[in-house]
C-alpha positions in Angstrom: -25.0 -0.9 -14.4 -27.2 0.9 -17.0 -28.4 4.5 -16.9 -31.4 5.1 -14.7 -32.4 8.7 -15.2 -33.9 11.4 -17.4 -31.9 14.5 -18.2 -33.5 17.9 -17.9 -32.3 19.4 -21.2 -34.1 22.7 -20.5 -32.0 23.5 -17.4 -28.3 24.3 -18.1 -26.4 24.1 -14.9 -22.9 24.8 -16.3 -22.0 26.7 -19.5 -18.3 27.3 -20.4 -18.1 29.5 -23.4 -14.9 30.0 -25.5 -12.6 29.1 -22.7 -8.9 30.0 -23.5 -6.2 29.1 -21.0 -2.6 29.9 -21.8 0.6 29.1 -19.9 3.1 31.6 -21.4 3.0 30.9 -25.1 1.4 27.4 -24.7 -2.3 27.2 -25.3 -3.7 24.5 -23.1 -7.4 25.3 -23.8 -8.2 26.8 -27.2 -11.8 28.2 -27.3 -13.5 25.3 -25.6 -17.2 25.1 -25.1 -19.0 22.8 -22.6 -22.7 22.7 -21.6 -23.9 20.4 -18.7 -27.6 20.0 -18.0 -29.4 19.2 -14.7 -29.4 15.4 -13.9 -26.8 14.6 -16.5 -23.5 12.6 -16.5 -21.3 14.4 -18.9 -17.9 12.8 -19.8 -14.8 14.8 -20.9 -12.6 12.7 -23.1 -9.2 13.5 -24.5 -5.6 12.3 -24.9 -3.0 13.0 -22.2 -2.1 16.7 -22.4 -5.3 17.4 -24.4 -6.4 20.0 -21.7 -9.2 18.1 -19.8 -7.8 18.7 -16.3 -6.9 22.3 -17.2 -10.5 22.9 -18.2 -11.9 21.4 -15.0 -9.3 23.3 -12.9 -10.6 26.5 -14.6 -14.2 25.5 -13.7 -13.2 24.7 -10.1 -11.4 28.0 -9.6 -7.9 26.6 -9.4 -6.9 28.4 -12.6 -8.1 31.7 -14.0 -9.1 31.5 -17.6 -7.1 33.7 -20.0 -10.5 34.5 -21.7 -14.0 33.1 -21.9 -17.0 33.0 -19.7 -18.6 30.6 -17.2 -22.3 30.6 -16.5 -23.8 28.7 -13.5 -27.6 28.2 -13.7 -27.7 30.9 -16.4 -25.8 33.5 -14.3 -22.3 34.8 -15.3 -19.9 33.9 -12.5 -16.3 34.9 -11.8 -14.9 31.7 -10.3 -11.6 32.8 -8.9 -11.1 30.2 -6.2 -12.3 26.7 -5.1 -14.3 28.4 -2.3 -16.1 30.5 -4.9 -16.8 27.3 -6.9 -18.2 25.7 -3.8 -20.5 28.7 -3.3 -21.7 28.2 -6.8 -22.5 24.6 -6.0 -19.5 23.0 -7.8 -17.4 20.4 -6.0 -14.4 18.4 -7.3 -13.2 14.9 -6.3 -9.5 14.8 -7.4 -7.8 11.7 -8.8 -5.4 11.7 -5.8 -7.6 11.9 -2.7 -7.3 14.8 -0.3 -8.0 12.9 2.9 -6.2 13.1 6.3 -5.2 9.5 6.9 -5.3 9.3 10.8 -8.7 11.2 10.9 -12.0 9.4 11.0 -14.5 9.4 8.1 -16.7 11.9 9.9 -13.8 14.2 10.7 -12.7 14.2 7.1 -16.2 14.9 5.7 -16.9 17.9 8.0 -13.3 19.3 8.0 -13.4 23.1 7.7 -17.2 23.1 8.1 -17.5 21.5 11.5 -20.8 22.1 13.3 -20.4 23.9 16.7 -22.3 24.0 19.9 -21.4 27.3 21.6 -17.7 27.5 21.1 -17.0 23.7 21.0 -17.2 21.3 18.1 -20.4 19.3 18.1 -19.1 15.9 16.9 -22.3 14.1 17.7 -24.2 16.4 15.3 -21.3 16.0 12.7 -21.6 12.2 12.9 -25.4 12.4 12.6 -25.1 14.6 9.5 -22.7 12.2 7.9 -25.0 9.2 8.6 -28.0 11.1 7.1 -26.2 12.2 4.0 -24.6 8.7 3.4 -28.1 7.1 3.8 -29.7 9.6 1.5 -27.4 8.7 -1.4 -27.0 5.0 -0.6 -23.3 5.4 0.2 -22.8 3.3 3.3 -19.7 4.3 5.2 -18.6 3.7 8.8 -18.5 7.2 10.2 -16.1 6.2 13.0 -13.5 4.3 10.8 -10.1 5.9 10.3 -9.2 6.7 6.6 -6.0 4.6 6.8 -8.1 1.5 7.7 -10.6 1.6 4.8 -10.4 0.5 1.2 -9.7 2.8 -1.8 -13.3 2.5 -2.9 -14.5 3.5 0.5 -12.1 6.5 0.6 -13.6 7.6 -2.7 -17.1 7.5 -1.1 -15.8 9.8 1.7 -14.5 12.2 -0.9 -17.9 12.3 -2.7 -19.7 12.7 0.6 -17.3 15.5 1.6 -18.3 17.4 -1.6 -22.1 16.7 -1.1 -21.8 17.9 2.6 -20.7 21.3 1.2 -23.8 21.5 -0.9 -22.5 20.6 -4.3 -25.0 20.4 -7.1 -22.4 19.7 -9.8 -19.7 17.2 -9.1 -16.4 17.0 -11.1 -14.9 13.4 -10.8 -11.3 13.3 -12.1 -10.4 9.7 -13.2 -12.6 8.2 -10.4 -12.0 4.6 -11.3 -8.2 4.5 -11.5 -7.7 2.3 -8.4 -11.1 0.5 -8.1 -12.0 -3.2 -8.5 -14.6 -4.1 -11.2 -17.2 -4.5 -8.4 -16.3 -1.1 -6.9 -16.6 0.5 -10.4 -20.1 -1.0 -10.8 -21.0 0.4 -7.4 -19.6 3.8 -8.3 -21.8 3.9 -11.4 -24.8 3.1 -9.3 -23.9 5.9 -6.9 -23.6 8.3 -9.8 -27.0 7.2 -11.1 -28.5 7.9 -7.7 -27.0 11.3 -7.5 -28.2 12.3 -10.9 -31.7 11.0 -10.3 -31.7 13.3 -7.2 -31.1 16.2 -9.6 -27.3 16.5 -9.3 -25.1 16.8 -12.4 -21.7 15.0 -12.8 -18.8 15.9 -15.0 -16.7 12.7 -15.5 -13.0 13.0 -16.6 -12.0 9.5 -17.7 -9.9 7.7 -20.4 -12.1 4.5 -20.0 -14.4 4.2 -23.0 -16.3 1.3 -21.5 -17.2 3.4 -18.5 -18.3 6.3 -20.6 -20.6 3.9 -22.5 -21.9 2.5 -19.2 -22.5 5.7 -17.3 -22.5 8.9 -19.4 -25.3 10.6 -21.3 -23.1 13.0 -23.3 -19.4 13.2 -24.0 -17.3 16.2 -25.0 -14.1 15.3 -26.9 -11.0 17.6 -26.7 -8.0 17.0 -28.9 -4.7 19.0 -28.6 -6.5 21.7 -26.5 -9.3 22.2 -29.1 -13.0 21.4 -28.9 -13.8 18.5 -31.3 -17.4 17.6 -30.6 -20.1 16.8 -28.1 -21.9 13.5 -28.8 -24.9 11.6 -27.4 -23.1 8.6 -25.9 -25.9 6.1 -26.9 -25.3 7.1 -30.6 -21.6 6.3 -30.8 -19.4 3.2 -30.4 -16.3 2.9 -28.2 -14.3 2.7 -31.5 -15.8 6.0 -32.8 -15.1 7.7 -29.4 -11.4 6.5 -29.6 -11.0 7.7 -33.2 -12.4 11.2 -32.3 -10.1 11.4 -29.3 -6.8 10.5 -31.1 -7.7 11.5 -34.7 -6.9 8.0 -36.1 -8.2 4.4 -35.8 -7.1 2.6 -32.6 -6.9 -1.2 -32.1 -8.2 -2.4 -28.7 -7.0 -6.0 -29.1 -3.5 -6.8 -28.0 -1.8 -8.8 -30.8 0.0 -11.7 -29.0 1.0 -15.0 -30.5 1.2 -18.2 -28.4 4.7 -18.6 -27.0 6.3 -21.4 -24.9 8.0 -19.8 -21.9 11.6 -20.6 -21.2 13.6 -21.0 -17.9 12.7 -19.1 -14.8 14.2 -15.5 -14.6 12.7 -14.2 -11.4 12.0 -16.5 -8.4 10.5 -15.1 -5.2 10.1 -17.6 -2.2 8.3 -17.1 1.1 8.8 -13.4 1.1 7.9 -11.5 4.3 8.0 -7.7 4.5 6.5 -4.7 6.3 4.9 -1.5 5.0 5.7 2.1 5.9 3.8 1.7 9.2 6.0 -1.3 10.1 2.9 -3.6 9.8 3.6 -7.0 8.2 2.1 -6.8 4.7 3.9 -9.6 2.8 3.1 -12.9 4.6 5.0 -15.6 2.8 4.5 -14.6 -0.8 6.0 -16.8 -3.6 6.0 -16.4 -7.4 8.1 -17.0 -10.5 8.4 -15.4 -13.9 9.9 -17.2 -16.9 11.5 -16.0 -20.2 9.0 -15.1 -22.9 6.2 -14.8 -20.3 4.1 -11.9 -19.0 3.0 -12.7 -15.4 0.2 -10.4 -14.3 -0.4 -9.6 -10.6 -4.1 -8.8 -10.1 -5.1 -7.2 -6.8 -6.7 -4.3 -5.0 -4.3 -1.6 -4.0 -2.9 -2.1 -0.6 -2.5 -5.9 -0.6 1.3 -5.8 -0.8 2.0 -5.1 -4.5 3.9 -1.9 -3.8 6.1 -3.5 -1.1 6.7 -6.6 -3.4 8.0 -4.4 -6.2 10.1 -2.2 -3.9 11.8 -5.2 -2.4 12.6 -6.8 -5.8 14.0 -3.5 -7.1 16.0 -2.7 -3.9 13.9 0.3 -2.7 12.8 -1.5 0.5 14.3 -4.2 2.7 12.5 -7.5 3.3 12.3 -9.3 6.6 13.0 -12.8 5.2 12.6 -15.0 2.2 14.6 -15.2 -1.1 14.7 -13.3 -4.4 16.8 -14.6 -7.3 17.3 -13.3 -10.9 18.7 -15.9 -13.3 19.6 -18.0 -10.2 21.6 -15.2 -8.6 20.7 -13.9 -5.2 19.5 -10.3 -5.2 17.7 -10.4 -1.8 18.0 -6.9 -0.1 20.7 -5.9 -2.6 21.2 -2.2 -3.6 19.2 -0.9 -6.6 22.4 -0.4 -8.7 23.4 -4.1 -8.2 19.9 -5.3 -9.0 19.9 -3.2 -12.2 23.2 -4.7 -13.2 21.9 -8.2 -12.5 19.3 -7.7 -15.2 16.2 -5.9 -13.7 14.6 -2.8 -15.2 11.3 -1.3 -13.9 8.5 1.1 -14.8 7.6 2.4 -11.3 4.2 3.1 -9.9 4.9 6.7 -9.1 6.5 8.2 -12.2 7.3 11.5 -10.5 8.8 10.1 -7.3 10.7 7.0 -8.5 10.7 7.3 -12.3 12.1 10.7 -13.2 14.2 13.6 -11.9 11.6 16.3 -12.9 14.2 19.1 -13.0 16.5 17.2 -15.3 16.0 17.3 -19.0 14.4 14.5 -20.9 17.8 13.6 -22.3 19.4 13.4 -18.8 16.5 11.2 -17.6 16.9 8.9 -20.6 20.4 7.9 -19.4 19.9 8.0 -15.6 21.2 4.4 -15.2 23.5 4.2 -18.2 25.4 7.5 -18.2 28.6 5.6 -17.2 28.6 3.5 -20.3 31.2 4.2 -23.0 28.4 5.2 -25.4 27.6 8.2 -23.2 30.8 9.2 -21.4 34.5 9.4 -22.1 37.0 9.7 -19.2 34.3 10.9 -16.9 32.9 13.5 -19.3 29.4 13.1 -20.7 29.0 12.9 -24.5 26.1 15.4 -24.7 25.7 15.0 -28.5 25.5 11.2 -28.2 22.9 11.5 -25.4 20.8 14.0 -27.3 20.9 11.9 -30.5 19.9 8.7 -28.5 17.1 10.7 -26.9 15.8 12.1 -30.1 15.6 8.6 -31.5 13.5 7.5 -28.5 11.3 10.6 -28.8 10.5 9.7 -32.4 10.0 5.9 -31.7 7.8 6.4 -28.7 5.9 9.4 -29.9 6.9 11.6 -26.9 5.4 15.0 -27.2 6.4 17.7 -27.8 8.8 16.4 -30.4 11.5 18.9 -29.5 11.5 17.8 -25.8 15.0 16.4 -25.5 16.3 19.5 -23.7 13.1 20.4 -21.8 12.8 19.6 -18.1 10.9 16.3 -17.7 8.5 18.1 -15.3 7.1 20.3 -18.1 5.7 17.3 -20.0 2.2 16.0 -19.4 1.8 12.9 -17.2 1.3 10.6 -20.2 4.4 11.8 -21.9 6.4 11.5 -18.7 5.3 7.9 -18.7 6.5 7.4 -22.3 9.9 8.7 -21.3 10.2 6.1 -18.6 9.0 3.3 -20.8 11.4 4.3 -23.6 14.3 4.3 -21.2 13.4 1.0 -19.5 12.7 -0.9 -22.7 15.9 0.4 -24.3 17.8 -0.8 -21.2 17.1 -4.2 -22.5 17.3 -6.2 -19.3 16.2 -9.9 -18.7 13.4 -8.9 -16.4 11.0 -5.9 -16.9 8.8 -5.0 -14.0 5.9 -2.8 -15.1 3.7 -1.2 -12.4 0.5 0.4 -13.6 2.3 1.2 -16.9 -0.8 2.8 -18.5 -2.3 4.5 -15.5 -3.7 7.8 -16.6 -2.9 7.2 -20.3 -5.3 7.6 -23.1 -6.2 4.8 -25.5 -3.7 5.9 -28.1 -0.8 5.9 -25.6 -2.0 2.6 -24.1 -1.8 1.0 -27.5 1.8 2.0 -27.7 2.7 0.8 -24.2 1.0 -2.6 -24.6 2.8 -3.1 -27.9 6.2 -2.5 -26.3 5.5 -4.8 -23.3 4.5 -7.6 -25.7 7.6 -6.9 -27.8 9.7 -7.5 -24.7 8.0 -10.8 -24.0 8.4 -11.8 -27.7 12.2 -11.1 -27.4 12.4 -13.7 -24.6 12.4 -11.2 -21.7 10.4 -12.0 -18.5 7.8 -9.4 -17.7 6.2 -8.9 -14.3 3.1 -6.8 -14.8 1.4 -5.2 -11.7 -1.8 -3.4 -12.6 -5.1 -2.3 -11.1 -6.6 -2.4 -14.6 -8.2 -5.8 -14.9 -8.7 -5.4 -18.6 -5.0 -4.7 -19.0 -4.0 -7.8 -16.8 -6.4 -10.0 -18.8 -5.4 -8.9 -22.3 -1.6 -8.8 -21.7 -0.9 -11.7 -19.3 0.1 -15.2 -20.2 -0.5 -16.2 -16.6 -2.2 -14.3 -13.7 -1.5 -14.5 -10.0 -4.0 -12.9 -7.6 -2.6 -11.1 -4.6 -4.7 -10.7 -1.4 -3.5 -9.9 2.1 0.2 -10.3 1.3 0.0 -13.7 -0.4 -0.7 -15.2 -3.8 -4.2 -16.7 -3.3 -4.8 -18.1 -6.8 -3.4 -18.5 -10.3 -4.9 -18.9 -13.7 -3.9 -18.9 -17.4 -4.4 -15.5 -19.0 -6.6 -16.9 -21.8 -8.9 -18.6 -19.3 -9.3 -15.6 -16.9 -12.7 -13.8 -16.5 -13.4 -10.6 -14.7 -15.8 -12.0 -12.1 -13.6 -14.8 -10.9 -10.6 -12.5 -10.6 -12.6 -9.7 -8.9 -14.0 -12.2 -6.3 -10.5 -13.5 -5.6 -9.1 -10.0 -5.4 -11.6 -9.2 -2.7 -10.6 -12.4 -0.7 -13.8 -14.2 -1.8 -12.2 -17.5 -2.9 -8.8 -18.8 -1.9 -7.5 -21.6 -4.0 -3.9 -22.2 -3.6 
């Protein structure tokens, strides 16, 4: 997993000088400098809302800078669109993949740049080109497989190959490991090493300090839109990187005392359910969560986690099986009834299922509770009470900006939107908290907050069902870990006994021990 290359410090492929990007009065990038050399992996590190993605969107031509200059291979360039960025040899792999699901791997890679023979598409040549480029960079893909049938890690390879096919010399990877297994992350780092040893340069946007240490040569730190420093990664510790990023010391260990769990709160038995394509995805899944316990569900995306959570929370109907909370049947009940029976949830998609983006933060804070006497009287909302309640939550959960109660939730950064949801669901104080990827896309400072509140719920005697693609998170938070594979729980272990390799193997279907 180590670094296998030498960086050419004499050749600057990208120089961003004094980049300023304003949205109205808000300064997202405040005179930021970035230099990337040939054959280098350069990480960009910063808190949520620090301006990392904005800076990369400027480099890729999705935003025009308010002021500042961009040089590519020493030449001043006006990058006013992604097609201009591609002409300059810059490609971007977005966090959320831009692939056409029913198309094949080959069709996705050549889309928009298809080879032609006369006036017809030459798909044989396209396929040959894809095979050649994948072999050159050691990224084995099945050129004829449909995107909807391949793993997340494989889809990411397709995205990288798509960018290489367009001639990219500098690749921007935005949070590339968000949904990968440990083995896929190791493989991605090998791929990045192969690309840089071939003379490509990589800009890596990530919150994961372990990966920066494993993969990157240099790291530029941004805080609150300002340039803090560029460091040689081998000269700094993870702790030092974290402190530079958030401006204070951060603890990585989750403080969690031993606790004897109580009676069962959630019981799921022999659950069968289908996905959006009507294909059976839950194939007799059973699990239980007790009071004062965090049960972690470890698994690769697409093995039924989404459907499991949607069935428990009432967003999807199951085919058969049973779901009870505190012994009461909630199988295929409506979301309102399930909430009233004691279930709150931090959903996987904060924008789709967590918030009404056009509503204010205050309105979002009372989405489920606006009927309570605390917040309404004879059908009229008590706006002052709602605002005061929200301001308390903003302070307690460090939601930024601090005056955001009356702002639309959609104007907050992703990390702060997540904090709004967590504040609301923890304050709802239900017997069962379901947390799905609760720290996805959050920086270490925000992760520390979220973990503390999840453990606090468990310490108060609540049951917590944690579904996460972050194995470190599952291992550090969970009292017990169930592994989901192909719609079933295929193994279970105590949190304190878990190790990454065993879990990773089970997640990939390697060992089934019931």
